[in-house]
C-alpha positions as CSV (number, residue, x, y, z in Angstrom):
1,X,112.2,128.9,57.9
2,X,114.8,127.3,60.6
3,X,112.8,128.5,63.5
4,X,109.6,127.3,61.9
5,X,111.1,123.8,61.6
6,X,113.0,124.1,65.4
7,X,108.8,124.8,66.4
8,X,107.7,122.0,64.3
9,X,110.0,119.5,65.6
10,X,109.5,120.5,69.1
11,X,105.6,120.3,68.8
12,X,106.0,116.7,67.4
13,X,108.2,115.8,70.0
14,X,105.9,117.3,72.7
15,X,102.8,115.3,71.2
16,X,104.9,112.2,71.0
17,X,106.3,112.0,74.5
18,X,103.0,111.2,76.1
19,X,102.1,108.8,73.7
20,X,105.5,106.9,74.0
21,X,104.7,107.2,78.1
22,X,101.2,105.8,77.8
23,X,102.4,103.0,75.3
24,X,105.1,102.4,77.5
25,X,103.0,101.5,80.9
26,X,104.0,100.1,83.1
27,X,107.1,102.0,82.8
28,X,108.2,100.9,86.7
29,X,107.0,98.7,89.0
30,X,103.0,99.4,90.3
31,X,102.7,99.3,93.8
32,X,99.7,96.8,94.8
33,X,98.3,98.0,98.2
34,X,97.0,95.2,100.2
35,X,94.4,97.1,103.2
36,X,95.2,94.0,105.2
37,X,98.0,92.1,107.2
38,X,100.1,89.8,105.0
39,X,98.8,85.9,105.1
40,X,95.2,86.8,105.0
41,X,92.7,85.9,102.1
42,X,93.0,89.7,100.4
43,X,96.8,89.0,100.5
44,X,97.1,85.8,99.2
45,X,94.6,86.6,96.5
46,X,96.5,89.9,95.4
47,X,99.9,88.3,95.5
48,X,98.6,85.1,93.2
49,X,97.3,87.6,90.7
50,X,100.5,89.9,90.9
51,X,102.5,86.6,90.4
52,X,100.9,85.1,87.7
53,X,100.7,88.6,85.5
54,X,104.4,88.9,86.5
55,X,105.6,86.0,84.9
56,X,103.6,86.1,81.9
57,X,103.8,90.0,80.9
58,X,106.9,90.8,83.3
59,X,105.0,93.6,85.0
60,X,106.6,94.2,88.2
61,X,104.8,94.8,91.5
62,X,105.2,96.0,94.9
63,X,102.8,94.1,97.3
64,X,102.5,96.9,100.1
65,X,100.6,95.5,103.1
66,X,98.6,98.5,104.6
67,X,96.6,97.4,107.3
68,X,93.9,98.9,109.9
69,X,90.5,100.3,110.4
70,X,88.8,97.5,108.7
71,X,91.2,98.2,105.8
72,X,90.4,101.9,105.5
73,X,93.8,103.2,105.5
74,X,95.2,101.4,102.2
75,X,92.1,102.2,100.9
76,X,92.4,105.9,101.4
77,X,96.3,105.9,100.8
78,X,95.6,104.8,97.3
79,X,92.5,107.3,97.0
80,X,94.9,110.2,97.8
81,X,97.8,108.7,95.3
82,X,98.2,110.3,91.8
83,X,96.1,108.7,89.2
84,X,99.1,107.3,87.3
85,X,98.3,103.7,87.4
86,X,101.3,103.1,89.6
87,X,99.1,102.9,92.7
88,X,96.5,100.6,92.9
89,X,94.6,98.9,95.8
90,X,92.8,95.1,96.1
91,X,89.9,96.1,97.8
92,X,86.7,94.2,98.9
93,X,83.3,94.1,100.3
94,X,84.0,95.2,103.8
95,X,86.3,98.4,103.2
96,X,84.0,99.5,99.7
97,X,80.6,98.3,100.3
98,X,80.3,98.0,104.2
99,X,82.4,100.6,105.7
100,X,80.5,103.7,104.1
101,X,77.9,102.7,106.3
102,X,79.4,101.4,109.3
103,X,81.8,104.5,109.9
104,X,80.2,107.5,110.2
105,X,83.4,109.6,109.5
106,X,84.9,107.6,106.2
107,X,88.0,109.1,104.7
108,X,87.2,108.2,101.4
109,X,84.0,108.0,98.8
110,X,84.5,104.6,97.3
111,X,82.4,105.5,94.5
112,X,83.6,109.0,93.8
113,X,87.2,108.8,95.2
114,X,88.2,105.4,93.4
115,X,88.2,104.1,89.9
116,X,87.1,100.3,89.6
117,X,89.4,98.5,87.2
118,X,88.3,94.7,87.5
119,X,86.4,92.6,89.9
120,X,88.9,89.6,90.5
121,X,86.3,86.9,92.5
122,X,84.4,86.1,95.1
123,X,84.6,83.6,98.5
124,X,82.1,82.2,100.6
125,X,83.2,82.5,104.4
126,X,83.7,79.3,106.5
127,X,82.7,79.3,110.4
128,X,85.5,77.3,111.8
129,X,86.5,75.5,115.4
130,X,89.6,74.4,116.5
131,X,90.4,70.3,115.7
132,X,89.6,69.4,119.3
133,X,86.7,71.6,119.8
134,X,83.2,70.0,121.4
135,X,81.4,71.6,118.4
136,X,80.7,70.0,115.2
137,X,77.8,71.5,114.2
138,X,76.0,74.9,113.8
139,X,73.3,73.4,115.8
140,X,75.5,72.5,118.8
141,X,76.8,76.2,118.7
142,X,73.1,77.5,118.7
143,X,72.0,75.2,121.5
144,X,75.3,76.3,124.0
145,X,74.4,80.0,123.1
146,X,70.9,79.7,124.0
147,X,72.0,78.0,126.9
148,X,74.5,80.5,127.8
149,X,74.3,84.1,126.0
150,X,77.3,85.6,125.4
151,X,79.1,82.7,126.8
152,X,80.2,81.5,122.9
153,X,82.7,84.0,121.5
154,X,83.6,84.3,117.7
155,X,86.6,86.1,116.1
156,X,87.0,87.8,112.8
157,X,89.6,89.9,111.1
158,X,87.9,93.3,112.6
159,X,84.7,95.3,113.2
160,X,82.7,96.1,110.1
161,X,84.2,93.1,108.0
162,X,81.9,90.8,106.0
163,X,82.8,88.1,108.4
164,X,81.5,90.5,111.6
165,X,78.1,91.1,109.6
166,X,77.7,88.0,108.4
167,X,78.1,86.4,111.8
168,X,75.7,89.4,113.4
169,X,73.1,88.5,110.6
170,X,73.2,85.0,111.7
171,X,73.0,85.7,115.3
172,X,69.5,87.5,114.5
173,X,68.4,84.5,112.6
174,X,69.3,82.2,115.1
175,X,68.1,84.3,117.7
176,X,71.6,83.8,119.9
177,X,74.2,86.4,121.3
178,X,77.6,85.6,120.5
179,X,80.6,87.4,121.9
180,X,82.6,89.3,119.1
181,X,86.4,89.5,119.3
182,X,88.2,91.5,116.5
183,X,91.5,91.2,115.4
184,X,93.4,93.4,113.2
185,X,94.0,91.1,110.4
186,X,92.4,87.6,109.6
187,X,95.7,85.5,110.1
188,X,96.3,86.9,113.8
189,X,93.1,85.1,115.3
190,X,93.9,81.9,113.8
191,X,96.7,81.0,116.5
192,X,94.1,81.9,119.0
193,X,91.2,79.7,117.8
194,X,94.0,76.7,116.9
195,X,95.1,77.2,120.4
196,X,91.5,76.8,121.9
197,X,91.2,80.2,123.6
198,X,88.7,81.5,120.6
199,X,86.0,79.1,120.4
200,X,85.1,80.0,117.0
201,X,86.6,81.9,114.0
202,X,84.5,83.4,110.9
203,X,87.0,84.2,107.8
204,X,87.1,84.0,103.7
205,X,87.7,80.5,102.7
206,X,91.4,81.2,101.5
207,X,92.7,82.4,104.6
208,X,91.3,79.1,106.3
209,X,91.3,76.4,103.8
210,X,95.1,75.4,104.3
211,X,94.7,74.9,108.4
212,X,91.3,73.0,107.2
213,X,93.1,70.7,105.2
214,X,95.9,70.2,107.4
215,X,93.7,69.2,110.2
216,X,94.5,72.1,112.5
217,X,91.0,73.3,112.2
218,X,87.2,71.7,111.6
219,X,85.0,73.6,109.4
220,X,81.1,73.5,110.5
221,X,79.7,75.6,108.0
222,X,80.0,77.7,105.0
223,X,77.9,81.1,104.2
224,X,77.5,80.5,100.1
225,X,74.2,79.5,98.8
226,X,75.6,76.1,97.9
227,X,78.6,73.8,99.0
228,X,82.2,74.6,98.4
229,X,83.9,72.2,96.3
230,X,87.1,72.3,98.4
231,X,85.2,71.4,101.5
232,X,82.2,69.5,100.0
233,X,81.2,67.8,103.2
234,X,80.8,70.9,105.3
235,X,76.8,72.1,105.0
236,X,76.1,75.8,104.3
237,X,74.2,77.4,107.0
238,X,71.2,77.4,104.9
239,X,70.9,73.7,105.1
240,X,71.8,73.7,108.4
241,X,68.2,75.3,108.9
242,X,68.5,78.6,108.0
243,X,66.9,78.8,104.5
244,X,67.8,81.6,102.3
245,X,70.8,82.6,104.4
246,X,74.1,83.6,101.9
247,X,77.1,85.8,102.7
248,X,80.1,86.2,100.5
249,X,83.0,88.4,100.1
250,X,84.3,89.8,96.8
251,X,87.9,91.0,95.7
252,X,88.8,93.7,92.7
253,X,91.2,96.2,92.1
254,X,90.8,100.1,91.9
255,X,92.9,103.2,91.2
256,X,92.5,106.7,92.6
257,X,89.6,108.6,90.7
258,X,90.4,109.9,87.0
259,X,92.4,106.9,86.4
260,X,93.2,107.3,82.7
261,X,90.9,105.0,80.6
262,X,93.7,103.3,78.5
263,X,95.2,102.6,81.9
264,X,92.3,100.9,83.4
265,X,91.6,99.3,80.0
266,X,95.2,98.0,80.0
267,X,95.1,96.5,83.4
268,X,91.6,95.2,83.2
269,X,92.6,93.4,80.0
270,X,96.1,91.8,81.6
271,X,94.1,90.6,84.9
272,X,91.6,89.1,82.7
273,X,94.1,87.4,80.8
274,X,95.8,86.1,84.2
275,X,92.0,84.9,85.4
276,X,91.5,82.7,82.6
277,X,94.9,80.7,83.0
278,X,94.7,77.4,84.0
279,X,97.2,77.4,86.9
280,X,95.9,80.7,88.4
281,X,92.2,79.0,87.9
282,X,93.5,76.0,90.0
283,X,95.1,78.3,93.0
284,X,91.9,80.4,93.0
285,X,89.8,77.2,92.8
286,X,92.2,75.7,95.7
287,X,91.1,78.6,97.9
288,X,87.9,78.7,97.7
289,X,87.5,81.6,95.0
290,X,84.8,81.9,92.2
291,X,86.3,83.8,89.6
292,X,84.3,86.9,88.3
293,X,86.6,89.0,85.9
294,X,84.7,91.0,83.2
295,X,84.8,94.7,82.5
296,X,85.4,97.7,84.5
297,X,82.0,98.8,84.0
298,X,80.4,95.6,85.4
299,X,82.6,96.1,88.6
300,X,81.7,100.0,88.9
301,X,78.0,98.7,89.2
302,X,78.7,95.8,91.9
303,X,79.7,98.5,94.0
304,X,77.0,100.7,94.9
305,X,74.5,97.9,94.8
306,X,76.5,96.0,97.6
307,X,76.6,99.7,99.5
308,X,73.1,99.6,99.4
309,X,72.5,95.6,100.2
310,X,75.2,95.8,103.1
311,X,74.0,99.5,104.4
312,X,70.9,97.8,105.4
313,X,72.5,94.9,107.1
314,X,74.8,97.2,109.1
315,X,71.7,99.7,110.1
316,X,69.5,96.6,110.9
317,X,72.5,95.1,113.0
318,X,73.0,98.5,114.9
319,X,76.7,98.0,114.2
320,X,78.5,101.3,114.5
321,X,82.3,102.1,114.4
322,X,83.7,105.7,115.1
């Protein structure tokens, strides 16, 4: 009888321990990988969401910036991490929807090797120039580019980013040729455009809004279908003469493939709660972010749909990175 009791106790403990661990999640800090340098739009969004959750639910995050190769290094690191909920990544349109077509050998499959958790928000891009630049409108840029093809340069945070491909798409519609200068991160090109060595800079609103409001940069167009509340006087590319033009970038959290459903549900609920908080909503709005939120399933549908959409843009533009 004693042997039976010991066996039953052991079985009970073995059954209870996994449940206890599941209920305790997160029992340690969550590593939040940002696949771009600190200071860029993706980094700002990641830290705002992490800070809000930390303040309200006492979760601990360690933000780990792992930039390089258009965001591929950071995303791949998470794809190859244990599926225990303690390593997640903030992905975006470029490394999840564009890179599968842009790169001939991508080290991860964004659909098969990752588990979508929640979409955070989306943001249009802005085309900016230095405050003392002679360019005040897109029409002036187009006129200068047509007069001297290739003489106007524009910078982005890297080859294959939404900023890069959106500008390539714009060049085709405008019938002009601009010279692309890719940087390794969104923040690194700011010094050059403010200083005037780069004529145009294309990036997300969160990356640029502080410099625009400080008067260091002048926004001459946004890529959304409608104007952005934070820069209401800046016209869209569509209303600047290119009807129907729209290009936005979205951001969301993902974990490795086969992330347990209860962990996905827990993180999804926590992020959605944070996104509904008025203070975070205001911060996101101040950064030009339209909050998305919603279910993991809706985010999972967005990714392959945008792979198809941006894949066509990549192929039509002829862009390729090996």
